C-alpha positions in Angstrom: 62.7 40.4 -20.1 65.5 40.3 -17.5 63.0 40.1 -14.7 61.4 37.0 -16.3 64.8 35.4 -16.6 65.5 36.0 -12.9 62.1 34.7 -11.9 62.6 31.5 -13.9 66.0 31.0 -12.3 64.5 31.6 -8.8 61.6 29.2 -9.7 64.1 26.5 -10.9 66.0 26.9 -7.6 62.8 26.7 -5.5 61.6 23.6 -7.3 65.1 22.0 -7.0 64.9 22.5 -3.3 61.4 20.9 -3.3 62.7 18.1 -5.4 65.6 17.6 -3.0 63.2 17.5 -0.1 61.0 14.9 -1.8 63.7 13.0 -3.6 63.6 10.0 -1.4 59.9 9.5 -2.2 60.4 9.5 -6.0 60.6 5.8 -6.6 57.7 5.0 -4.3 55.7 7.8 -6.0 56.4 6.5 -9.5 55.6 2.9 -8.5 52.4 4.0 -6.8 51.4 6.1 -9.8 52.0 3.3 -12.3 50.1 0.8 -10.1 47.2 3.3 -9.7 47.1 3.8 -13.5 47.1 0.1 -14.1 44.4 -0.5 -11.6 42.3 2.3 -13.1 42.7 0.9 -16.6 41.5 -2.5 -15.5 38.3 -1.1 -14.1 38.9 -0.5 -10.4 37.5 3.0 -10.4 39.1 6.1 -8.9 38.9 5.1 -5.2 40.2 1.6 -5.9 43.1 2.9 -8.0 44.0 5.4 -5.3 44.1 2.7 -2.7 46.2 0.4 -4.9 48.6 3.3 -5.6 48.9 4.2 -1.9 49.4 0.6 -0.9 52.0 -0.1 -3.5 53.9 3.1 -2.8 53.9 2.3 0.9 55.2 -1.2 0.2 58.1 0.1 -1.9 59.0 2.6 0.8 58.8 -0.1 3.4 61.1 -2.3 1.3 63.6 0.6 1.3 63.5 0.9 5.1 63.8 -2.9 5.5 66.7 -3.1 3.1 68.6 -0.4 4.9 67.9 -2.1 8.3 69.0 -5.6 7.1 71.9 -4.9 4.7 75.2 -4.4 6.6 77.6 -4.1 3.6 78.2 -0.4 2.9 78.7 -1.0 -0.9 75.4 -2.8 -1.2 73.6 -0.1 0.8 75.1 2.5 -1.6 73.8 0.5 -4.5 70.3 0.4 -3.0 70.5 4.1 -2.4 71.5 4.6 -6.0 68.5 2.5 -7.2 66.2 4.7 -5.2 67.9 7.9 -6.3 67.8 7.2 -10.0 64.0 8.1 -10.4 64.8 11.3 -8.5 67.3 12.3 -11.1 64.7 11.6 -13.9 62.1 13.7 -11.9 64.7 16.5 -11.6 65.4 16.4 -15.3 61.7 16.6 -16.1 61.1 19.3 -13.6 63.8 21.6 -15.1 62.7 20.7 -18.6 59.1 21.7 -17.8 60.3 25.1 -16.4 62.8 25.9 -19.1 60.7 24.8 -22.0 59.3 28.2 -22.6 62.1 30.3 -21.1 65.2 29.0 -22.7 65.1 29.4 -26.5 68.2 27.3 -27.3 67.7 23.5 -27.3 71.3 22.9 -26.4 71.3 25.1 -23.3 67.9 23.7 -22.3 69.4 20.2 -22.3 72.4 21.4 -20.4 70.2 22.9 -17.8 68.1 19.8 -17.6 71.0 17.4 -17.3 72.6 19.6 -14.6 69.3 19.9 -12.7 68.6 16.2 -12.9 72.1 15.4 -11.9 72.0 17.7 -8.9 68.7 16.3 -7.7 69.9 12.7 -8.2 73.2 13.3 -6.4 71.4 15.1 -3.6 68.9 12.2 -3.2 71.7 9.6 -3.3 73.7 11.5 -0.7 70.7 11.9 1.5 69.9 8.2 1.3 73.5 7.2 1.7 74.1 9.5 4.7 74.0 6.7 7.2 75.7 4.1 5.1 79.1 4.2 7.0 77.6 2.8 10.2 75.0 0.1 10.0 71.9 0.7 12.1 70.9 -1.6 14.9 
């Protein structure tokens, strides 16, 4: 039983590292996924839905890059980073919830772990995005 608990903690830590690494791409991924689902439901087929999802995710990521290049005010850049980090926090919450659903019997502790995990991933994504906010690029 103790070994399973340690393995679940190690798995949570590993997936949080993965979530941290991929946190910048959470908003483009979610937008691409929603666009692909919408395209598939309207009859575009799998290939068409995949292309729509890839295109829309690329556009959202491009908008992020353009906003960070054009915006000079550090406060507004921090707000843009926060908008892009919020879906990462939701993904971190869902990630920890999926892992702890079967391993943590107490609902209260599961929610505490999920909130802490989602918060850590969201803060890590925000800090990673806002790393260059102090000095405008260009």
